[in-house]
C-alpha positions in Angstrom: -7.5 -7.0 27.7 -10.4 -4.9 26.2 -10.8 -3.7 22.8 -9.2 0.1 23.2 -6.2 -1.3 25.4 -6.1 -3.6 22.1 -6.3 -0.6 19.7 -3.5 1.6 21.6 -1.2 -1.1 21.9 -1.5 -1.6 17.8 2.0 -1.1 16.2 2.8 2.4 13.9 2.0 0.7 10.9 -1.2 -0.5 12.2 -3.4 2.6 13.4 -6.4 2.7 11.6 -7.6 6.8 11.3 -11.1 7.4 10.8 -14.5 8.6 12.2 -16.8 9.4 8.6 -20.1 7.0 8.8 -19.0 4.9 5.9 -15.4 4.3 7.7 -16.9 3.1 10.9 -19.4 1.2 9.5 -16.7 -0.8 7.5 -14.7 -1.6 10.0 -17.5 -1.8 13.3 -16.6 -5.5 13.4 -13.1 -5.8 12.8 -12.3 -6.4 16.5 -14.4 -9.3 16.4 -13.5 -10.7 13.2 -9.9 -11.0 13.8 -10.5 -13.4 17.1 -12.2 -15.6 15.1 -9.0 -16.6 13.2 -10.9 -16.9 10.2 -10.4 -16.0 6.9 -11.3 -12.4 5.6 -12.0 -10.8 2.3 -11.3 -7.0 2.1 -12.4 -5.2 -0.9 -11.5 -1.9 -1.7 -10.4 0.7 -4.6 -6.4 0.9 -4.8 -5.2 2.9 -2.2 -8.5 2.9 0.2 -5.7 1.2 3.3 -6.9 -2.2 2.6 -3.0 -3.7 3.9 -3.3 -1.5 6.7 -6.5 -3.5 7.8 -5.1 -6.5 7.2 -2.2 -5.3 9.8 -5.5 -4.3 12.3 -6.3 -7.7 12.1 -3.3 -9.2 12.8 -2.3 -7.5 15.6 -5.6 -7.1 17.5 -5.7 -11.2 16.9 -4.0 -13.9 19.0 -1.3 -14.5 16.1 0.0 -10.3 17.1 3.2 -12.1 18.3 4.2 -13.6 15.4 4.7 -12.5 11.9 2.6 -10.9 9.4 3.6 -11.4 6.1 2.6 -9.3 2.9 2.5 -10.0 -0.7 1.1 -8.6 -3.8 -0.3 -11.8 -6.1 0.4 -10.4 -9.1 3.9 -9.5 -8.6 5.0 -13.1 -9.6 5.7 -14.9 -12.5 3.2 -18.0 -12.7 6.7 -20.2 -12.8 8.2 -18.6 -9.5 5.2 -18.4 -7.4 4.7 -21.7 -6.1 8.0 -21.5 -4.6 7.4 -18.6 -3.7 4.3 -20.1 -1.5 6.2 -23.1 -0.8 9.6 -22.6 -0.2 12.1 -25.1 -1.6 15.0 -27.7 -0.6 18.0 -27.2 -2.0 18.6 -28.9 -5.7 15.5 -28.5 -6.2 15.2 -26.7 -9.5 18.5 -24.8 -11.3 19.7 -22.3 -9.4 18.1 -23.1 -5.9 21.6 -23.5 -4.4 20.3 -23.8 -0.3 16.8 -24.2 1.4 14.2 -21.4 1.5 11.5 -21.1 3.1 7.8 -20.0 1.5 5.4 -17.6 3.0 2.9 -20.0 4.1 6.3 -20.7 6.1 7.2 -17.2 6.8 3.5 -17.0 8.5 3.4 -19.7 10.4 1.5 -19.2 13.5 0.9 -15.3 11.8 -1.0 -13.8 9.0 -0.6 -14.1 5.8 -2.2 -11.2 3.5 -3.0 -12.2 -0.3 -3.2 -8.7 -1.8 -4.6 -8.5 -5.5 -5.7 -11.8 -4.9 -8.0 -12.1 -8.6 -3.8 -12.1 -10.0 -3.4 -15.9 -8.7 -2.6 -18.2 -11.9 -5.4 -21.1 -11.9 -2.4 -23.5 -10.5 -1.9 -21.3 -7.5 -5.7 -21.1 -6.8 -5.8 -24.9 -7.0 -2.6 -25.1 -4.1 -3.8 -23.0 -2.4 -7.2 -24.0 -2.0 -5.4 -27.3 -0.6 -3.6 -25.2 1.8 -6.9 -24.2 3.0 -8.8 -27.4 2.6 -6.0 -29.7 4.3 -4.1 -27.0 6.5 -1.1 -28.7 4.9 1.5 -28.0 2.3 4.7 -29.6 1.0 8.0 -27.2 -0.5 9.5 -28.4 -4.2 12.2 -31.2 -3.7 10.4 -32.4 0.4 9.5 -35.5 0.8 7.1 -34.8 3.6 4.6 -32.5 4.0 4.6 -29.3 6.1 1.5 -28.4 8.5 0.1 -24.7 8.0 -0.9 -22.7 10.7 -1.5 -19.8 8.9 -4.8 -17.3 9.3 -5.3 -15.7 5.5 -6.4 -12.0 4.5 -6.8 -11.7 1.1 -7.7 -8.3 -0.5 -9.1 -7.1 -3.9 -9.6 -3.8 -5.6 -12.4 -5.1 -7.9 -15.1 -7.5 -7.7 -14.5 -11.2 -8.0 -18.0 -11.8 -9.4 -17.4 -11.4 -13.2 -13.8 -13.4 -12.9 -15.9 -16.7 -10.8 -18.6 -16.5 -13.7 -16.1 -16.6 -16.4 -13.8 -19.3 -14.7 -10.7 -16.6 -14.0 -11.5 -17.4 -10.8 -12.2 -20.7 -8.4 -15.8 -19.8 -6.8 -14.6 -22.8 -3.8 -11.4 -21.0 -3.1 -12.9 -17.3 -2.5 -16.0 -18.8 -0.4 -12.7 -20.3 1.8 -11.6 -16.4 2.3 -14.5 -15.1 2.7 -15.8 -15.9 5.6 -16.0 -12.7 7.0 -15.3 -9.6 4.0 -15.1 -6.0 4.6 -15.6 -3.4 2.3 -13.5 -0.3 2.3 -14.9 3.3 1.4 -13.3 5.6 -0.9 -11.3 8.5 0.3 -14.0 10.5 -1.6 -16.9 8.5 0.7 -15.3 9.7 3.9 -14.6 13.3 3.3 -14.9 13.8 7.3 -11.2 11.7 7.5 -9.2 13.9 5.0 -8.3 16.8 7.3 -7.0 14.6 10.1 -5.5 11.9 7.9 -3.3 14.5 6.0 -2.5 15.7 9.7 -1.0 12.1 10.7 0.6 12.2 7.6 2.5 15.3 8.4 3.2 13.8 11.3 4.8 10.9 9.6 7.0 12.5 7.2 8.3 15.2 8.7 11.8 15.1 9.3 13.0 15.2 13.5 14.6 18.0 12.7 11.6 20.2 12.2 8.8 20.9 13.4 5.4 19.6 11.3 3.7 22.4 9.2 0.7 23.4 9.3 -2.3 24.0 5.9 -2.9 26.7 4.7 -6.7 27.1 4.8 -6.8 27.2 0.8 -4.8 24.4 1.6 -7.5 22.5 3.7 -10.4 23.4 1.4 -9.0 21.7 -1.8 -8.1 18.8 0.4 -11.6 18.5 1.3 -13.4 19.2 -2.2 -10.8 16.9 -4.8 -11.8 14.1 -5.4 -9.3 11.6 -5.1 -8.6 9.0 -7.5 -6.1 7.5 -6.1 -7.5 7.5 -2.5 -5.3 7.7 0.9 -2.1 7.1 -1.4 -2.6 9.7 -3.4 -3.5 11.8 -0.5 -0.4 10.9 2.1 1.8 12.0 -2.1 0.3 15.5 -1.8 1.3 16.1 1.6 4.7 14.7 1.5 5.0 16.8 -2.0 3.5 19.7 -0.6 5.8 19.6 3.5 9.1 19.8 1.4 8.1 21.8 -1.8 6.6 24.2 0.6 9.2 27.3 1.9 7.4 28.3 4.9 5.9 27.0 8.0 2.6 26.5 6.9 1.9 24.2 3.1 -0.3 26.5 0.3 -2.2 25.3 -2.3 0.1 25.2 -5.1 2.8 23.1 -2.7 -0.1 20.1 -3.1 0.0 19.7 -6.7 -3.5 19.7 -6.6 -3.8 22.3 -9.2 -5.3 22.5 -13.1 -2.8 20.5 -14.1 -3.8 17.7 -11.7 -7.1 18.0 -12.2 -6.9 18.5 -16.2 -5.0 14.9 -15.8 -7.3 13.2 -13.9 -10.8 14.9 -15.2 -9.3 16.0 -19.1 -11.5 18.2 -20.7 -12.8 17.2 -24.1 -11.1 19.9 -26.1 -8.0 18.7 -24.5 -5.6 16.6 -26.9 -4.6 13.2 -26.1 -0.8 14.8 -26.6 -1.8 17.1 -24.2 -2.8 15.6 -21.7 -0.3 12.5 -21.5 2.3 15.3 -21.3 0.6 16.3 -17.7 0.3 12.9 -16.9 3.9 12.7 -17.2 4.9 16.1 -15.6 2.7 15.1 -12.5 4.6 11.6 -12.4 7.8 13.3 -12.6 7.0 15.6 -10.2 5.9 13.3 -7.5 8.6 10.7 -8.1 11.1 12.9 -7.7 9.8 14.5 -4.3 10.1 10.9 -3.2 13.4 10.4 -4.3 15.0 13.6 -2.8 13.0 12.8 0.4 14.0 8.8 1.0 18.3 10.5 -0.4 17.7 13.6 1.7 18.6 15.7 -0.7 21.9 13.8 -1.9 21.4 14.2 -5.7 24.4 12.1 -6.3 22.9 8.8 -4.0 19.2 9.6 -6.1 20.8 9.6 -9.8 22.5 6.8 -8.8 18.6 5.1 -7.2 17.5 6.2 -10.5 20.3 4.9 -12.9 20.4 8.3 -14.5 23.1 11.1 -14.8 23.5 13.0 -11.6 23.7 16.3 -14.7 20.6 15.2 -16.1 18.9 14.0 -12.6 19.6 18.1 -11.6 18.0 19.3 -15.3 15.0 17.6 -14.0 14.6 19.1 -10.6 15.3 22.5 -12.0 12.6 21.8 -14.6 9.8 20.7 -12.0 11.3 23.0 -9.3 12.4 21.0 -6.9 14.8 21.8 -4.3 17.2 18.9 -3.0 17.8 21.3 -0.1 14.5 21.2 1.1 15.0 17.4 2.3 18.6 18.0 3.7 17.1 17.0 7.4 19.9 19.3 8.6 22.3 17.1 7.5 25.7 19.2 6.0 27.1 17.8 2.7 24.4 16.2 1.8 24.7 16.7 -2.1 
C-alpha cells in the first residue's frame, strides 16, 4: 500500500487537513516517522492538533490494528499515576477491589500518546524511563513483570529545555522520547488552511437532518484575519457556535462570536478596567459553554441542566441572556425541550 492509499485509509478522527507551507514542512516526514516505530515528540501551542498528529502516526504505522491510547499527564494526581500507567492487582491498595490493566497494557501492540508530558512528576518520569529502556513493567501488587510492546508519542505546548535546566524534567527521559520531533505551527502561521478547516468543521458538526451552511463573505474575511490564540480548537468552537446561532443557511460574522467582545478579551485595551475585561471573558466562556451544552443535548434543556448541575429555570435565563435558542439544536427531533 503506497502513502496515498494509507492516507485515504486513515479514520476520520486522524485526517490531517492543511496545505500551508509551514504546516507541510512540519509534517513532511510524518509517514517515515510512523514506519520507524521509534518515539516521537510533538511540540505545538495548545489547540494546534498534537493529538491528531499522534493519531496519524499511529494509523500510518504497522501498529494501526492495535489500540491508540491517549492520556493527559496533568490530569491525574501523583498518587494515582503509577496505578494508571501500570495497572494493579486485586488488593494492591485500599479500594483495589478488582484487577485493572494500566494504560501501558491497554496500548500493548499499539501507541500510547502522552500529552502535556512536561506535567509528569519526578517519580513517574523515572518509572517511564525504565519502561522505555527495559521494555518491561510491573503492575502494582503483581509478582511478575510484563513485557511492554508500546510505541510512545509525547507532546508538550512549551519548551522542555528550561525544565531540564531547572531539574524539573529528566534529560535522559527527554532524549529517549525525542528520537523524532515535530513542531506544529500556530494557526496564525498557516492562514491558508483556515477556510478549508472551517469547511471541514461545518460538515463535521452539522446535524444529519440539516444541509451544512455556508460562510458569509464577512465571516470568511474575519476568520482569515483573526489571530486565533486558541488555534484550531478555537476555530472549531467558533464554527460550532456560528452554525447553531445562524438564523439562515449562511453563517454571518456576528454568529461566530469573534466581534468586539472577543477581541477585547484577548487583546484588552489599556483603558479597559480589570472588572470589564473579566466580565467580557466570563460572557465569552458562558456563550461557548451553552452552545456546546445545547449541541450535546440536542436542545433538551432538562437534560442539559442536569448535566450542567444547574436549576432548569436558571439555565433557561442564561440561554435567554446569551441569545442561545434551544430550537436551533433540535436536529429534527420532536419533544426535545
